[in-house]
LUMLO-272014 format. One line per 5 residues: for each residue y, x, z of C-alpha. Coordinates in steps of 0.05 Angstrom, whole numbers, plus 32768, in hexadecimal, padded with zeros to 4 digits. Last residue first. Layout:
Y,X,Z; ...
//
This chain:
80CE,815D,80A4; 80B2,8158,80EA; 80BA,8116,810F; 80C4,811B,815A; 8090,810D,818E
80AA,80F0,81CF; 8093,80A9,81C2; 804F,80C0,81A9; 8044,80EA,81E7; 8056,80AE,8212
8024,8084,81EA; 7FEE,80B9,81F1; 7FF9,80BB,823C; 7FF5,806F,823F; 7FB2,8072,821A
7F99,80AA,8248; 7FAC,8082,8286; 7F89,8044,826C; 7F4A,806D,825B; 7F48,808D,82A0
7F51,804B,82C4; 7F20,8026,8298; 7EEC,805D,82A1; 7EF4,805B,82EC; 7EEF,800F,82ED
7EB1,8011,82C2; 7E92,8047,82EF; 7E9D,8026,8332; 7E7D,7FE0,8335; 7E3E,7FEB,830D
7E32,7FCD,82C8; 7E41,8010,82A7; 7E13,8034,82D7; 7DDB,8002,82CB; 7DE3,8008,827F
7DE2,8054,827E; 7D97,8056,8271; 7DA1,802B,8232; 7DD2,805B,8213; 7D9E,8087,81F2
7D7E,804B,81CF; 7DC1,8039,81AF; 7DCC,8081,8198; 7D86,8083,817B; 7D91,8042,8156
7DD5,805D,813F; 7DB6,809C,8122; 7D7B,8078,8101; 7DA9,8045,80E1; 7DD9,807C,80CA
7DA0,80A3,80AB; 7D88,8065,8087; 7DCE,8056,806D; 7DD6,809D,8053; 7D92,809A,8031
7DA4,8057,8012; 7DE7,8072,7FFA; 7DC3,80AD,7FDA; 7D91,807F,7FB8; 7DC9,8051,7FA1
7DED,808D,7F83; 7DAC,80A2,7F60; 7DA3,805D,7F43; 7DED,8059,7F2C; 7DF5,809F,7F0F
7DB6,80A6,7EE4; 7DA6,80F0,7EEB; 7DBE,8124,7EB8; 7DE4,8153,7EE5; 7DD1,814B,7F2E
7DFA,811A,7F58; 7E0B,8139,7F9B; 7E56,8140,7F92; 7E58,80F7,7F7B; 7E47,80E3,7FC3
7E88,80F9,7FE5; 7EC2,80D8,7FC1; 7EA9,8093,7FAE; 7E79,808B,7FE9; 7EAD,80A2,801C
7EE5,8079,7FFD; 7EB9,803B,8002; 7EAA,8048,804B; 7EF3,8059,805A; 7F09,8015,8040
7EEA,7FF1,807C; 7EE0,7FA8,8069; 7E96,7FB2,8059; 7E89,7FDA,8098; 7EAC,7FAA,80C7
7E8B,7F6F,80A2; 7E46,7F8D,80AC; 7E52,7F9B,80F6; 7E6E,7F56,8103; 7E34,7F35,80DF
7E02,7F5D,8109; 7E24,7F4E,814A; 7E28,7F03,813A; 7DDD,7EFD,812F; 7DD2,7F02,816C
7E02,7EFB,81A6; 7E16,7F3D,81C1; 7DFD,7F4E,8207; 7E36,7F54,8238; 7E48,7F96,8258
7E6F,7F89,8298; 7E38,7F5F,82B9; 7E50,7F28,82E8; 7E29,7F2C,8329; 7E65,7F3E,8354
7EA8,7F28,8339; 7ED1,7F65,8324; 7F0B,7F7E,834D; 7F49,7F8D,8325; 7F62,7FD4,8329
7F3E,7FEF,82EC; 7F49,7FB0,82C3; 7F94,7FB5,82CF; 7F90,7FFE,82B9; 7F6D,7FEA,8279
7FA0,7FB4,8269; 7FD8,7FE5,8278; 7FB9,8017,8248; 7FB1,7FE4,8210; 7FFA,7FCD,8217
8011,8016,821A; 7FE9,8026,81DB; 8008,7FEA,81B7; 804E,7FFE,81CC; 8042,8045,81B4
8029,802C,8170; 8065,7FFD,8169; 8095,8034,817C; 8077,8064,8149; 8075,802F,8113
80BF,8020,8120; 80CF,806A,8120; 80AD,8075,80DD; 80CE,8038,80BF; 8113,8050,80D7
8109,8097,80BF; 80F8,807E,807A; 80E1,80B0,8045; 809C,80C5,805E; 808E,8082,8080
8099,805D,803E; 806C,808E,8019; 8035,8087,804D; 803A,803B,804B; 802E,803C,8000
8000,8000,8000
//
């Protein structure tokens, strides 16, 4: 959409985007800090199980609507096409291999987090993580507000 070009030439647009980003980070940080200091009702799990099939549809739509995925396949995969092979079938094969590797990786990552479920549902760790994350977000916002444009 040319946002990069507008931000490159317009100091006002750059500053507005900078202020909006900092305000959003502060809003997120305050929400996290409020959650850290608020007592949680006992017996209510922090991590809720996603409702099937909604989680799958949300994941597919996130991937399909993410332009970085398309840019990745268009810019990265052609490097691995041997000379003389049919482009579409070989590209589909490479994309399938990439998708399979991603599925295996994320399945392993999900399985590795199961042991941490009790700690994340406990009373202390989630509040600590919320407090630290909220503080970091506010720190990033303050850094963003004090940063000056170069060039």
